[in-house]
C-alpha positions as CSV (number, residue, x, y, z in Angstrom):
1,M,-44.0,17.4,-128.9
2,L,-44.5,20.2,-127.6
3,Q,-41.1,21.4,-125.2
4,Q,-40.6,24.2,-123.1
5,S,-36.9,24.0,-122.9
6,R,-35.9,26.6,-120.7
7,H,-38.2,25.7,-118.2
8,N,-38.1,22.0,-118.9
9,I,-41.7,21.5,-119.8
10,Q,-42.5,19.1,-122.4
11,V,-46.2,17.8,-123.8
12,P,-45.6,14.8,-125.0
13,G,-48.1,13.5,-127.9
14,V,-47.9,13.0,-131.6
15,D,-50.6,15.4,-132.4
16,L,-50.2,18.0,-130.7
17,F,-53.6,19.6,-131.6
18,G,-55.3,16.1,-130.9
19,V,-58.0,16.1,-127.5
20,A,-55.1,14.1,-125.6
21,A,-52.5,16.3,-126.2
22,R,-55.0,19.1,-125.9
23,L,-56.1,18.3,-122.4
24,E,-52.1,17.2,-121.4
25,L,-51.4,20.5,-122.8
26,G,-54.5,22.3,-120.0
27,T,-53.7,20.7,-117.1
28,R,-49.4,21.5,-117.8
29,L,-50.0,24.7,-118.5
30,P,-49.7,26.2,-114.7
31,E,-46.5,25.0,-114.5
32,W,-45.3,27.8,-117.3
33,P,-44.4,30.9,-116.9
34,E,-46.8,33.7,-116.8
35,H,-46.1,35.0,-119.7
36,S,-45.9,31.7,-121.8
37,R,-48.9,30.5,-120.7
38,E,-50.7,33.5,-121.8
39,S,-49.0,33.4,-125.1
40,V,-50.2,29.3,-125.3
41,E,-53.5,30.2,-124.1
42,Q,-54.2,33.0,-126.7
43,E,-52.8,30.7,-129.4
44,L,-54.9,27.9,-129.0
45,A,-58.1,30.8,-128.0
46,T,-57.2,31.4,-131.8
47,L,-56.7,28.1,-133.1
48,D,-60.4,26.7,-131.8
49,F,-61.8,30.1,-133.0
50,L,-60.2,28.8,-136.5
51,E,-61.4,25.6,-136.4
52,T,-65.2,26.9,-135.6
53,Q,-65.0,29.0,-138.8
54,I,-63.7,26.0,-141.1
55,E,-66.3,24.0,-140.0
56,S,-68.6,26.0,-140.7
57,A,-67.4,27.2,-143.9
58,E,-67.3,23.0,-145.0
59,Q,-71.2,22.9,-143.7
60,R,-71.9,26.0,-146.1
61,L,-70.0,24.5,-148.4
62,E,-71.3,21.0,-148.3
63,A,-75.3,22.2,-147.9
64,I,-74.4,23.7,-151.6
65,M,-72.2,21.3,-153.3
66,K,-73.0,17.4,-153.9
67,V,-70.6,14.8,-151.9
68,S,-69.1,12.6,-154.6
69,V,-66.8,9.5,-154.6
70,E,-64.5,11.8,-156.0
71,A,-64.4,13.9,-153.5
72,D,-64.3,11.2,-150.5
73,V,-61.2,10.0,-152.6
74,L,-59.4,13.6,-152.5
75,K,-59.6,13.7,-148.9
76,T,-57.8,10.3,-147.9
77,L,-54.4,12.9,-149.2
78,P,-52.8,14.1,-146.4
79,C,-53.6,17.8,-145.9
80,V,-56.4,17.4,-148.3
81,G,-59.9,18.1,-146.3
82,K,-64.0,19.1,-146.8
83,I,-62.8,22.4,-148.6
84,L,-59.7,21.6,-150.4
85,S,-61.4,18.5,-151.8
86,M,-64.6,20.5,-153.6
87,V,-62.0,23.2,-154.6
88,L,-60.0,20.5,-156.9
89,I,-63.1,19.0,-158.0
90,L,-64.3,22.4,-159.2
91,H,-61.3,23.0,-160.7
92,R,-60.7,19.9,-162.6
93,H,-64.5,19.9,-164.3
94,S,-63.9,24.1,-164.6
95,G,-60.5,25.0,-164.8
96,P,-57.9,24.9,-167.8
97,D,-56.4,21.4,-168.8
98,L,-52.8,21.4,-167.9
99,A,-52.1,21.7,-172.0
100,D,-54.5,24.8,-172.0
101,R,-51.9,26.1,-168.7
102,S,-48.8,26.9,-171.1
103,I,-51.1,29.3,-173.2
104,L,-52.4,31.1,-170.7
105,L,-49.1,31.4,-169.2
106,D,-47.6,32.5,-172.5
107,N,-50.6,35.4,-172.2
108,A,-50.1,36.6,-168.7
109,R,-45.9,37.0,-169.7
110,R,-47.5,39.0,-172.8
111,N,-49.6,40.4,-170.8
112,P,-48.4,42.4,-167.9
113,A,-50.5,45.4,-167.6
114,S,-53.3,42.8,-166.7
115,G,-51.9,42.8,-163.6
116,S,-51.6,39.0,-163.5
117,R,-48.3,37.2,-162.2
118,V,-49.0,33.8,-163.0
119,G,-46.0,31.7,-164.2
120,A,-43.5,34.0,-163.1
121,E,-42.3,31.5,-160.6
122,I,-43.6,28.5,-162.4
């Protein structure tokens, strides 16, 4: 729920960025003070632009990668969409195994001139 507490304006919705909540928000924006309203309108415009860019990237990615059952299963996970599912599949098929990861981390720690900071936080 989005709430502008100072002016007690509430926009109910489980998914604020879903269709129903966005429509409700659009009808309630005139109730907000000018600067708050303009700020939310600009943020929503930015969100719309980013969604368009993501959809375009997903379409390009689908055109060059074959869709697999594995990708479909990954997309059932929370926060995993078309792009991340394909990145995970590519990493699984081309990236190092977890057993090899310790070797890579050791090499990165011993060779700081490479510019890699991998493993410092892990």
